[in-house]
C-alpha positions as CSV (number, residue, x, y, z in Angstrom):
1,M,-102.7,109.7,172.4
2,T,-102.4,108.9,176.3
3,P,-101.4,105.5,177.0
4,L,-103.9,103.2,178.5
5,R,-103.7,102.3,182.3
6,I,-104.5,98.9,183.5
7,G,-104.8,98.1,187.2
8,F,-106.3,96.3,190.2
9,D,-107.2,96.7,193.8
10,P,-105.3,94.7,196.3
11,Y,-107.2,95.4,199.5
12,D,-104.7,94.1,201.8
13,W,-101.8,95.8,200.3
14,L,-99.9,96.4,203.4
15,H,-99.2,92.8,204.4
16,D,-97.5,90.3,202.1
17,Q,-96.1,92.6,199.8
18,E,-93.5,90.2,198.4
19,S,-96.9,88.2,197.1
20,L,-98.4,91.3,195.9
21,I,-95.2,92.3,193.9
22,E,-94.8,89.1,192.4
23,G,-98.4,88.5,191.7
24,T,-98.7,92.1,190.1
25,N,-95.4,91.4,188.0
26,M,-97.1,88.3,186.6
27,M,-100.2,90.1,185.5
28,G,-97.9,92.9,184.1
29,I,-100.0,95.5,185.7
30,S,-98.4,98.9,186.7
31,C,-101.1,100.8,188.3
32,L,-102.5,99.9,191.9
33,D,-105.8,100.8,193.5
34,L,-104.5,101.4,197.2
35,H,-106.9,101.7,200.1
36,I,-105.4,104.1,202.7
37,G,-108.8,104.8,205.0
38,G,-110.0,103.4,208.1
39,R,-111.5,104.7,211.1
40,Q,-108.3,106.5,211.8
41,P,-106.5,107.0,208.9
42,D,-102.9,106.7,209.1
43,E,-101.2,109.9,208.0
44,S,-98.0,108.3,206.9
45,L,-100.0,106.1,204.6
46,A,-99.8,107.8,201.6
47,R,-95.8,108.2,201.9
48,K,-95.6,104.2,202.3
49,A,-97.9,104.2,199.1
50,A,-95.6,106.4,197.2
51,D,-92.2,104.8,198.2
52,F,-93.6,101.5,197.5
53,C,-95.0,102.4,194.3
54,L,-91.8,104.3,193.2
55,K,-89.4,101.1,194.2
56,N,-91.4,99.0,192.1
57,G,-92.2,101.5,189.1
58,W,-96.1,101.8,189.4
59,E,-98.8,104.0,189.4
60,F,-101.2,104.7,191.6
61,L,-104.6,105.7,193.2
62,L,-105.3,106.4,196.8
63,N,-108.5,105.1,197.4
64,V,-110.3,106.7,200.8
65,E,-113.3,104.1,201.0
66,M,-113.3,103.4,204.5
67,A,-112.4,106.9,206.2
68,P,-114.9,108.4,208.2
69,I,-117.6,110.6,206.4
70,G,-116.4,114.1,205.7
71,W,-112.8,113.0,206.0
72,D,-110.2,114.5,203.5
73,M,-106.6,113.9,203.6
74,P,-104.3,116.4,205.2
75,A,-102.1,118.7,202.9
76,L,-99.0,116.9,203.9
77,M,-100.6,113.8,202.8
78,L,-101.4,115.1,199.5
79,Q,-98.1,116.5,198.9
80,D,-96.4,113.2,199.6
81,A,-98.8,111.7,196.8
82,A,-98.3,114.3,194.4
83,K,-94.7,114.7,194.8
84,S,-94.0,111.2,194.0
85,G,-95.3,111.7,190.3
86,K,-96.7,108.1,190.6
87,C,-100.5,109.1,192.0
88,V,-103.3,109.1,189.4
89,G,-105.7,110.6,191.8
90,V,-107.6,110.0,195.0
91,V,-110.9,108.0,194.9
92,F,-113.9,108.5,196.9
93,D,-115.0,104.7,196.3
94,E,-119.0,104.3,195.8
95,C,-119.6,107.8,197.1
96,D,-122.9,108.0,195.2
97,H,-123.9,104.8,197.3
98,R,-122.8,106.5,200.7
99,Q,-124.5,109.5,199.8
100,I,-127.9,108.0,199.0
101,N,-128.0,104.8,201.2
102,A,-126.9,106.0,204.4
103,H,-129.6,104.1,205.8
104,W,-128.8,100.6,204.9
105,E,-128.1,98.6,207.9
106,F,-126.5,96.1,206.4
107,D,-123.6,98.6,204.7
108,R,-123.3,100.5,207.9
109,S,-122.4,97.4,209.7
110,L,-119.1,97.3,207.6
111,G,-118.4,100.1,208.8
112,H,-119.3,102.1,205.9
113,H,-121.0,104.9,207.7
114,V,-121.3,106.2,210.8
115,A,-124.4,107.5,212.5
116,E,-126.4,107.5,209.5
117,K,-124.3,110.2,208.0
118,H,-124.6,111.0,204.4
119,Y,-121.4,111.0,202.3
120,F,-121.4,114.7,201.0
121,A,-124.5,116.4,202.5
122,E,-127.2,115.8,204.8
123,T,-130.4,116.3,202.9
124,E,-133.1,115.8,205.2
125,G,-135.8,118.6,204.7
126,M,-134.5,119.7,201.7
127,S,-136.4,119.9,198.2
128,L,-134.5,117.9,195.5
129,R,-133.4,120.8,194.2
130,Q,-131.5,122.3,197.5
131,A,-130.3,118.6,197.8
132,Y,-128.6,118.6,194.4
133,D,-127.3,122.3,195.1
134,A,-125.7,120.9,198.7
135,V,-124.3,117.8,197.2
136,L,-122.7,120.2,194.2
137,E,-121.4,122.8,196.9
138,N,-119.5,120.3,198.8
139,A,-118.1,118.1,196.3
140,T,-116.7,121.6,194.7
141,Q,-115.2,122.4,197.7
142,R,-113.7,118.8,198.4
143,N,-112.7,118.7,195.1
144,A,-110.8,122.3,195.3
145,V,-108.8,121.0,198.4
146,H,-107.3,118.1,196.5
147,R,-106.7,120.1,193.3
148,S,-104.7,122.8,195.3
149,A,-102.0,119.5,195.7
150,G,-102.0,118.9,192.1
151,L,-104.2,115.7,192.4
152,P,-107.7,114.9,190.8
153,V,-110.6,113.3,192.8
154,I,-112.3,110.5,191.4
155,S,-115.9,109.8,192.0
156,E,-116.4,105.9,191.9
157,H,-120.1,105.1,191.0
158,L,-122.2,102.2,191.7
159,F,-125.5,103.2,190.5
160,P,-126.2,105.5,187.1
161,A,-126.4,108.4,189.8
162,M,-124.6,111.5,190.6
163,M,-122.1,111.2,187.9
164,H,-123.2,114.4,186.5
165,V,-123.3,116.5,189.6
166,L,-119.9,115.3,190.5
167,A,-118.5,115.7,187.0
168,R,-119.9,119.4,187.3
169,A,-118.1,119.9,191.0
170,G,-114.9,118.8,188.8
171,F,-114.4,115.3,189.7
172,T,-113.0,112.4,187.2
173,V,-116.0,110.3,186.7
174,S,-114.8,106.1,187.6
175,T,-118.3,104.1,186.9
176,K,-118.5,100.5,187.5
177,V,-119.5,97.8,185.0
178,L,-120.5,94.2,186.4
179,K,-121.1,94.6,190.3
180,E,-124.7,95.0,190.4
181,T,-125.3,97.2,187.8
182,Q,-127.0,97.5,184.0
183,S,-123.3,97.9,182.6
184,V,-124.1,99.6,179.3
185,V,-126.6,102.0,181.2
186,M,-123.8,102.9,183.6
187,L,-121.2,103.5,180.7
188,A,-123.8,105.6,178.7
189,C,-124.1,107.8,181.8
190,A,-120.8,108.5,182.4
191,A,-119.5,109.1,179.3
192,G,-122.1,111.9,178.7
193,A,-121.1,113.1,182.2
194,A,-117.4,113.3,180.9
195,K,-118.0,114.5,177.7
196,Q,-120.1,117.3,178.7
197,Y,-118.0,119.0,181.4
198,G,-114.7,117.9,180.2
199,T,-113.2,115.1,182.9
200,D,-111.5,112.1,182.5
201,L,-113.4,108.7,182.4
202,M,-112.4,105.6,184.1
203,I,-114.0,102.4,184.6
204,D,-114.0,99.5,187.5
205,V,-114.5,96.2,186.4
206,D,-116.0,94.6,189.6
207,E,-116.3,91.1,190.3
208,W,-118.4,91.7,193.7
209,W,-121.9,90.9,193.7
210,H,-123.0,91.0,197.2
211,P,-122.1,89.2,199.3
212,Q,-120.0,87.3,196.8
213,V,-116.6,88.1,196.2
214,F,-116.7,86.2,192.8
215,G,-120.2,87.6,192.0
216,H,-119.6,87.0,188.3
217,S,-118.2,84.2,185.8
218,M,-115.2,84.5,184.2
219,K,-116.5,84.5,180.8
220,R,-118.7,87.8,181.9
221,Y,-115.2,89.0,183.6
222,H,-113.5,88.7,180.3
223,S,-116.0,90.4,178.3
224,A,-116.5,93.1,180.8
225,L,-112.6,93.9,180.2
226,R,-113.4,94.4,176.5
227,L,-116.5,96.2,176.9
228,A,-114.8,98.9,179.0
229,Y,-111.9,99.1,176.7
230,W,-113.9,100.0,173.8
231,M,-115.5,102.7,175.4
232,G,-112.4,104.4,175.5
233,P,-111.3,105.3,179.2
234,S,-108.2,106.4,180.0
235,V,-107.8,103.9,183.1
236,I,-109.4,100.3,183.5
237,Y,-108.9,98.8,186.9
238,T,-110.4,96.0,188.5
239,E,-111.7,94.8,191.9
240,G,-113.3,91.5,193.7
241,G,-112.2,88.1,193.2
242,Q,-108.8,86.9,193.5
243,L,-106.3,87.3,190.9
244,Y,-103.1,85.3,192.3
245,Q,-102.7,82.7,195.1
246,K,-100.4,80.3,197.2
247,G,-100.0,77.0,195.3
248,W,-97.5,73.9,195.7
249,H,-94.9,75.6,193.6
250,G,-95.0,79.3,194.6
251,L,-97.3,82.0,193.7
252,E,-100.0,81.4,190.9
253,L,-102.4,83.4,188.7
254,T,-105.8,82.4,189.2
255,D,-108.1,82.2,185.9
256,Q,-109.4,85.7,186.7
257,G,-105.6,87.1,187.0
258,R,-104.6,85.2,183.4
259,H,-107.8,86.8,182.0
260,L,-106.4,90.3,183.4
261,R,-102.8,89.0,182.2
262,D,-104.0,88.3,179.0
263,F,-106.2,91.5,178.3
264,A,-103.2,93.5,178.9
265,A,-100.3,91.7,177.3
266,K,-102.5,90.4,174.0
267,Y,-105.7,92.0,173.5
268,V,-105.1,95.7,174.3
269,P,-102.1,95.6,171.9
270,E,-103.6,93.5,169.1
271,H,-106.4,95.3,169.0
272,P,-105.1,99.0,168.8
273,R,-107.9,101.7,169.7
274,P,-107.6,105.2,167.3
275,F,-109.8,106.8,169.8
276,T,-110.7,108.1,173.2
277,F,-114.2,108.6,174.7
278,R,-113.5,112.2,173.9
279,D,-114.0,111.6,170.3
280,L,-117.7,110.1,171.0
281,R,-120.2,111.4,168.4
282,P,-123.6,110.2,170.1
283,T,-127.2,110.4,168.0
284,T,-129.2,109.7,170.9
285,A,-128.8,112.0,174.3
286,I,-131.3,111.8,177.5
287,I,-131.2,115.1,179.1
288,H,-131.9,114.3,182.7
289,F,-131.9,116.5,185.8
290,D,-129.1,114.4,187.7
291,D,-131.7,113.4,190.8
292,T,-130.0,109.7,191.9
293,C,-133.2,108.1,190.8
294,F,-132.5,104.5,189.5
295,D,-135.3,102.7,190.9
296,D,-139.2,103.1,191.8
297,R,-138.4,102.0,195.0
298,Q,-136.8,105.3,196.0
299,T,-140.2,106.7,196.3
300,R,-139.9,105.9,200.0
301,L,-137.4,106.6,203.0
302,T,-136.0,102.8,203.6
303,E,-132.6,101.4,203.8
304,F,-132.3,100.2,200.6
305,P,-132.5,101.6,197.9
306,C,-132.9,104.9,199.9
307,A,-135.1,108.3,198.6
308,L,-133.1,110.7,196.4
309,Y,-129.8,112.1,197.5
310,G,-130.9,110.3,200.9
311,H,-133.6,111.9,202.1
312,V,-136.1,113.3,199.1
313,P,-138.6,110.5,198.0
314,A,-139.1,110.1,194.3
315,D,-142.3,110.3,192.3
316,R,-143.5,109.9,188.7
317,I,-141.5,112.6,187.2
318,N,-138.1,110.9,188.8
319,T,-138.9,107.4,187.8
320,E,-140.2,108.2,183.9
321,W,-136.7,108.0,182.4
322,L,-136.6,104.1,183.3
323,Y,-139.1,103.7,180.5
324,V,-136.8,105.3,178.1
325,W,-133.9,102.8,178.9
326,N,-136.2,99.7,178.5
327,L,-137.1,101.2,175.1
328,L,-133.7,102.0,174.1
329,T,-132.0,98.3,175.2
330,H,-134.9,96.7,173.4
331,G,-136.6,95.6,176.5
332,Y,-133.6,94.3,178.2
333,V,-133.3,96.7,181.0
334,R,-136.2,96.8,183.4
335,T,-139.1,99.3,183.7
336,D,-138.8,99.4,187.4
337,S,-135.0,99.3,188.1
338,L,-131.8,100.6,186.3
339,T,-129.6,98.4,188.5
340,H,-129.7,94.3,189.5
341,T,-130.1,92.8,186.5
342,W,-132.1,89.7,187.4
343,E,-135.8,89.5,185.4
344,T,-134.6,90.8,182.5
345,K,-135.8,90.0,178.8
346,L,-133.4,86.7,179.2
347,P,-134.1,84.0,181.5
348,C,-130.6,85.0,183.4
349,Q,-130.3,86.5,186.8
350,R,-126.8,88.2,185.7
351,I,-126.1,89.2,182.2
352,L,-123.5,91.5,181.0
353,F,-124.6,92.6,177.4
354,A,-127.9,94.5,176.6
355,P,-128.2,96.5,172.9
356,L,-127.6,100.1,172.7
357,N,-127.5,102.6,169.7
358,N,-125.0,105.4,170.5
359,V,-126.6,106.7,173.7
360,V,-125.3,108.9,176.1
361,V,-126.7,110.9,179.1
362,Y,-126.8,114.4,179.7
363,D,-128.0,116.5,182.5
364,H,-129.8,119.7,182.3
365,C,-127.1,122.0,181.3
366,A,-126.5,120.5,178.1
367,G,-125.7,122.8,175.3
368,D,-125.3,123.0,171.4
369,R,-121.7,121.2,171.6
370,E,-123.1,118.2,173.6
371,L,-126.1,118.0,170.9
372,Q,-124.6,118.4,167.7
373,D,-125.1,115.4,165.4
374,V,-127.8,113.7,167.8
375,D,-130.9,112.6,165.9
376,F,-133.1,111.8,169.2
377,I,-133.6,113.6,172.3
378,F,-135.6,112.7,175.7
379,L,-136.1,115.5,178.0
380,T,-136.9,114.1,181.1
381,G,-136.7,115.3,185.0
382,I,-137.7,118.0,187.0
383,E,-135.7,120.7,185.2
384,I,-134.1,121.8,181.8
385,S,-132.2,124.9,181.9
386,P,-133.0,127.8,179.6
387,Q,-129.8,127.4,177.5
388,T,-130.5,123.6,177.0
389,Y,-134.0,124.3,176.1
390,A,-132.7,126.8,173.3
391,A,-130.3,124.2,172.5
392,V,-132.6,121.6,172.1
393,S,-134.8,123.8,169.8
394,R,-132.2,124.7,167.6
395,R,-131.0,121.2,166.9
396,V,-135.1,120.3,166.4
397,K,-135.5,123.0,163.8
398,E,-132.1,121.1,162.4
399,G,-133.9,117.7,161.9
400,A,-133.7,116.0,165.3
401,T,-136.8,114.5,167.0
402,C,-137.1,115.4,170.9
403,V,-139.5,113.1,173.1
404,T,-140.7,115.1,175.9
405,P,-143.3,115.1,178.7
406,A,-146.0,118.0,178.0
407,R,-144.4,119.8,181.3
408,L,-141.2,120.0,179.5
409,L,-142.4,121.5,176.0
410,P,-140.9,124.7,175.2
411,S,-143.5,127.4,174.8
412,E,-142.0,128.5,171.6
413,A,-142.4,124.6,170.3
414,G,-146.5,125.0,170.4
415,P,-149.4,124.0,172.7
416,L,-149.5,121.4,175.1
417,K,-151.5,118.3,175.0
418,A,-151.1,115.7,177.1
419,S,-154.1,113.6,176.8
420,E,-153.0,111.7,173.6
421,I,-149.5,111.3,171.6
422,T,-148.8,114.8,170.0
423,I,-146.5,115.5,167.1
424,I,-145.5,118.7,166.3
425,R,-143.7,119.7,163.3
426,D,-140.8,122.2,163.9
427,G,-138.5,123.3,160.9
428,K,-137.0,120.3,159.7
429,G,-137.6,118.1,163.2
430,K,-140.5,117.5,165.1
431,W,-141.5,117.2,169.2
432,V,-143.3,113.9,170.2
433,I,-145.1,114.4,173.5
434,P,-146.7,110.8,174.8
435,A,-149.5,111.3,177.1
436,D,-147.3,109.0,179.4
437,F,-143.8,107.9,179.5
438,Y,-144.9,104.2,180.0
439,Q,-145.8,104.1,176.2
440,L,-142.5,104.0,175.7
441,H,-142.2,100.7,176.9
442,Y,-140.7,98.3,174.6
443,E,-142.7,95.7,173.0
444,C,-140.6,93.1,171.2
445,W,-143.4,92.1,168.7
446,R,-143.6,95.5,167.6
447,N,-139.9,96.2,167.7
448,G,-140.8,99.2,169.7
449,P,-143.3,101.2,171.2
450,A,-146.9,99.6,171.2
451,E,-148.4,102.7,169.7
452,E,-148.1,103.0,166.1
453,K,-147.8,106.7,166.2
454,L,-144.9,106.7,168.4
455,R,-143.1,103.8,166.5
456,D,-143.4,105.7,163.3
457,A,-142.1,109.0,165.2
458,L,-139.1,107.4,166.5
459,K,-138.0,105.3,163.0
460,G,-133.8,105.1,163.1
461,L,-133.8,105.2,167.0
462,L,-133.4,101.8,167.8
463,G,-130.3,99.7,166.4
464,P,-130.2,96.1,165.6
465,E,-131.2,93.9,168.8
466,D,-128.2,92.0,168.8
467,E,-125.9,94.9,168.8
468,W,-124.2,97.2,171.2
469,R,-122.7,100.5,169.2
470,Y,-121.0,103.3,169.4
471,R,-119.1,105.9,167.2
472,F,-116.1,107.7,167.9
473,G,-114.8,110.0,165.4
474,D,-115.0,108.4,161.8
475,Q,-114.9,105.0,163.8
476,Q,-118.2,102.4,164.9
477,V,-117.5,100.0,167.3
478,I,-120.0,97.0,167.4
479,G,-120.5,94.5,170.2
480,R,-122.0,91.2,169.4
481,M,-123.0,88.2,171.6
482,V,-121.3,85.0,170.5
483,D,-123.7,82.0,170.1
484,N,-126.1,84.2,171.8
485,D,-124.5,84.1,175.1
486,P,-125.0,87.7,176.8
487,D,-121.8,87.1,179.1
488,V,-119.6,86.0,175.7
489,L,-119.2,89.2,173.6
490,E,-117.0,90.3,170.6
491,F,-116.0,93.5,169.1
492,G,-115.2,94.9,165.9
493,L,-114.3,98.2,164.7
494,Q,-115.9,99.7,161.3
495,K,-115.7,103.3,159.2
496,S,-118.9,105.2,160.4
497,K,-121.9,105.0,157.8
498,L,-123.2,108.2,159.7
């Protein structure tokens, strides 16, 4: 099994390298996320990064966050990085954010955007499907440039958006947790995209909450490292905050640095993980066209959050999947947004925990392999491919329950009925058609939807309200709150009962 890489992001790595070397060694870390961008990137930086890491025995990621929109590393830079044998890949940092929210004045003022350009494709005047295709085409071409040099491209995501289209383009998926995200939603989307398209999975534990560098408490950071670990990625790296500082007696680790050191040196060795995300065996799948919708404010072209793919206004079809998340998390996730975790079920602004029972997200091209063992399927979005319809239909006949709006019901499943909750038996399984996806809204006193007909049809879907559960092979990971604190989590392994 490939060893887990644990790393961090030293933003200003070119200055005070002596402190960086000492601090990195104190934490026992051997992988760095090195920024080499800039409005006019220095073409020697890849060689400097390679030499620096070779000298110290480290691996590295090359992060091009601040490079001009559309810029790709020249062939010589790619060759320098690849020849070192230490480069894990090239990071397109928050590329989903930079495609969707190029209009955001605050972010543009930091130099992230130039003349409101979008990261992969200009989508003004396009339909949603055209915008998707334009992003897919550009991303596939840019990935090929890097792959020709032997380096994977890593798409780092701020939102549960564009993970599937970029995985389809061949990118390695790296999802943020913490930051301004619903972490459990991010993980479910990223794991599904990586599993469906056979890419690698990385997780960025990010302390930022704009505009705060220290946006999260240390107990939340401590738990997030463990949450990331138990999702089975190949790389976990962290950014934001401050890991070391100069004190009276020389360099010393901060609380955050000590948490990262203890995680790498103690927690991981003492809690061996007998699986990776590739062993994931989900029992619930959301099948969703990757339309970039994560918030119902995307119905209009504003600065933030902007419309779909940057220019296509969302409508009810795009936002209906938000209600699915509210149901699957026992109401922890809001019905109007998958980001900014305030005003949730708990009286807290920023929380890490939300219950979830073995859920992944696939896109509209999922097939039989992805749906094996899946008991509950949610169809949503603007489009489902014919091969996916066929795979879902087969799985329903084998015993699965599929929840779908009437417009997505395959014609062979039966007549369309949209005026009331409709259940159609099909082989050993059934199709469940709500009149409106808002009927999936979670009601705490019912432990499910308010409508009894829906609750009965979805028995077995929700796990316990105080557990985050995932099954990997014959192992099940269970995460629970400690003393009912959503920022203090403990994790355990048990043989799967499924």
